C-alpha positions in Angstrom: -79.4 155.1 -75.8 -76.1 153.9 -77.8 -75.5 150.3 -78.6 -72.0 149.1 -77.7 -70.1 145.9 -78.3 -68.1 144.5 -75.2 -64.7 143.4 -76.1 -65.4 144.3 -79.8 -62.2 142.8 -81.3 -62.7 139.4 -79.7 -63.9 137.9 -82.9 -60.2 137.7 -84.0 -58.1 134.6 -84.0 -56.0 134.0 -81.0 -52.2 134.4 -81.2 -51.0 131.2 -79.5 -52.0 127.5 -80.0 -52.8 127.1 -76.3 -55.2 130.0 -76.2 -57.5 128.0 -78.6 -58.4 125.9 -75.7 -60.0 128.8 -73.7 -60.9 131.3 -76.6 -64.6 130.4 -76.3 -64.5 132.0 -72.7 -63.1 135.2 -73.9 -64.8 135.7 -77.3 -67.6 138.2 -77.0 -68.4 139.0 -80.6 -68.3 137.0 -83.7 -68.5 139.7 -86.5 -66.0 142.2 -87.5 -66.0 146.0 -86.7 -67.6 147.1 -90.1 -70.4 144.4 -89.5 -70.9 145.5 -85.8 -71.3 149.0 -87.2 -73.9 147.9 -89.6 -75.9 146.2 -86.7 -76.0 149.5 -85.1 -73.1 149.4 -82.8 -71.8 153.1 -82.0 -69.5 152.3 -79.1 -66.5 149.7 -79.4 -64.7 148.3 -76.6 -60.9 148.1 -77.0 -58.6 146.4 -74.5 -55.0 146.7 -75.0 -51.9 145.3 -73.3 -48.3 145.8 -74.6 -45.5 143.7 -75.8 -42.5 144.3 -73.5 -40.0 143.8 -76.3 -41.5 145.7 -79.1 -43.6 148.1 -77.3 -46.5 147.3 -79.6 -50.2 147.2 -78.7 -51.8 143.7 -78.2 -55.5 143.4 -78.4 -56.6 141.0 -75.5 -59.2 139.8 -73.2 -57.9 138.6 -69.9 -55.0 136.1 -70.9 -56.4 135.7 -74.4 -54.4 137.7 -77.1 -55.6 138.1 -80.6 -53.7 137.9 -83.9 -53.9 141.7 -85.2 -51.4 144.1 -86.4 -51.1 147.8 -85.5 -51.9 148.6 -89.2 -55.2 146.6 -89.0 -56.2 148.4 -85.7 -55.4 151.8 -87.4 -57.5 150.8 -90.4 -60.5 149.9 -88.0 -60.1 153.2 -86.1 -60.0 155.2 -89.5 -63.2 153.3 -90.5 -64.7 154.2 -87.1 -63.4 157.9 -87.3 -64.9 158.3 -90.6 -68.3 157.6 -89.5 -68.1 160.5 -87.0 -70.9 159.1 -84.6 -68.9 156.6 -82.6 -67.3 156.0 -79.1 -64.3 153.9 -78.3 -63.9 152.7 -74.6 -60.2 151.9 -74.2 -59.2 149.8 -71.3 -55.7 148.8 -70.2 -55.9 145.0 -70.2 -53.7 144.4 -66.9 -55.2 142.5 -64.3 -52.5 142.0 -61.6 -49.5 143.8 -60.1 -46.9 141.9 -62.2 -48.5 143.0 -65.5 -49.2 146.6 -64.3 -45.7 147.9 -64.9 -44.4 151.5 -65.3 -43.5 150.5 -69.1 -46.9 149.1 -69.8 -48.6 152.3 -68.3 -46.2 154.4 -70.3 -47.2 152.7 -73.6 -50.8 152.6 -72.8 -50.7 156.6 -72.3 -48.6 156.9 -75.5 -51.2 155.2 -77.5 -54.4 156.9 -75.8 -52.9 160.2 -76.5 -51.9 159.3 -80.1 -55.4 157.9 -80.9 -57.1 160.9 -79.5 -54.9 163.1 -81.6 -55.1 161.1 -84.7 -58.8 160.2 -84.8 -60.6 163.3 -83.8 -64.0 162.3 -84.9 -64.1 159.4 -82.3 -65.2 160.1 -78.9 -62.7 158.1 -76.8 -63.4 157.4 -73.2 -62.3 155.4 -70.1 -58.5 155.3 -70.0 -58.6 152.9 -66.9 -56.7 149.9 -66.0 -58.3 146.6 -65.0 -55.8 146.0 -62.2 -57.1 148.7 -59.9 -59.6 150.5 -62.0 -57.7 153.8 -61.8 -57.2 156.2 -64.7 -53.9 155.8 -66.5 -55.2 158.3 -69.0 -57.9 160.9 -69.1 -59.6 161.5 -72.5 -60.9 164.9 -73.3 -64.4 163.3 -73.9 -67.0 163.5 -71.4 -67.4 160.0 -70.0 -70.9 158.7 -70.8 -72.8 156.4 -68.3 -72.5 152.6 -69.3 -74.9 149.8 -68.6 -72.9 146.6 -69.0 -75.1 143.5 -69.9 -72.8 140.5 -70.5 -72.1 137.4 -68.8 -68.9 138.4 -66.7 -70.9 141.1 -64.8 -74.3 139.5 -64.7 -73.6 135.9 -63.8 -72.3 134.3 -60.6 -68.4 134.1 -60.5 -68.4 130.2 -60.8 -69.9 130.7 -64.3 -68.3 134.0 -64.9 -66.9 134.2 -68.4 -67.5 130.6 -69.4 -70.5 131.1 -71.6 -70.8 134.7 -73.2 -72.5 133.3 -76.3 -75.0 131.4 -74.2 -75.9 134.5 -72.1 -76.1 136.7 -75.0 -78.6 134.0 -76.8 -80.8 134.0 -73.7 -80.9 137.6 -72.8 -80.0 140.2 -75.6 -83.2 140.4 -77.1 -85.0 141.1 -73.8 -82.1 143.5 -72.8 -82.4 145.5 -76.0 -86.1 145.9 -75.6 -86.0 147.3 -72.1 -85.5 151.0 -71.4 -82.1 151.9 -70.0 -80.9 154.8 -68.0 -77.3 154.7 -69.4 -76.0 156.5 -72.3 -74.4 153.4 -73.7 -75.4 149.7 -73.5 -72.6 147.2 -73.9 -73.4 143.7 -75.0 -71.8 140.4 -75.9 -72.7 139.1 -79.5 -74.4 142.0 -80.8 -75.7 140.3 -83.7 -77.8 137.7 -81.5 
């Protein structure tokens, strides 16, 4: 089984001041990509939305967007590519009809294709959007099975994403020690 980090880039600072108020609900990791790799992570979870004016990718989780440049993302993917033993799940971070535009889908497809071509040692997978869970892009990697063990899929909707750190603190050790049927195990706060 492969260890994966849920919302791998959510350790980053948020882009706008008001996002600081809810950042704790969207933060799922507190260590960078290199350190996650050192902790044994071999599957990274990348959530992208797009700036409608500049057509640049924005790393996000729900409404929370993170400060990060395309160059920094390229450097992280180069690092992961250099390892030759990693997966990256890419999701189109759009959650409603207003966000899911033809333009955003086109940008998502463009970046998925470019990433797959530029980083051939990474096994990219998923390519779905979070609005209707349909494929916006199909990668040429066989899709692995994925067990997702983090607060937003394991707790009641009332609690949902409010306490991912607490959920990880209470459950990660037990979850890691169990046997799993999935190829990949995605967790919040992989260092806990």
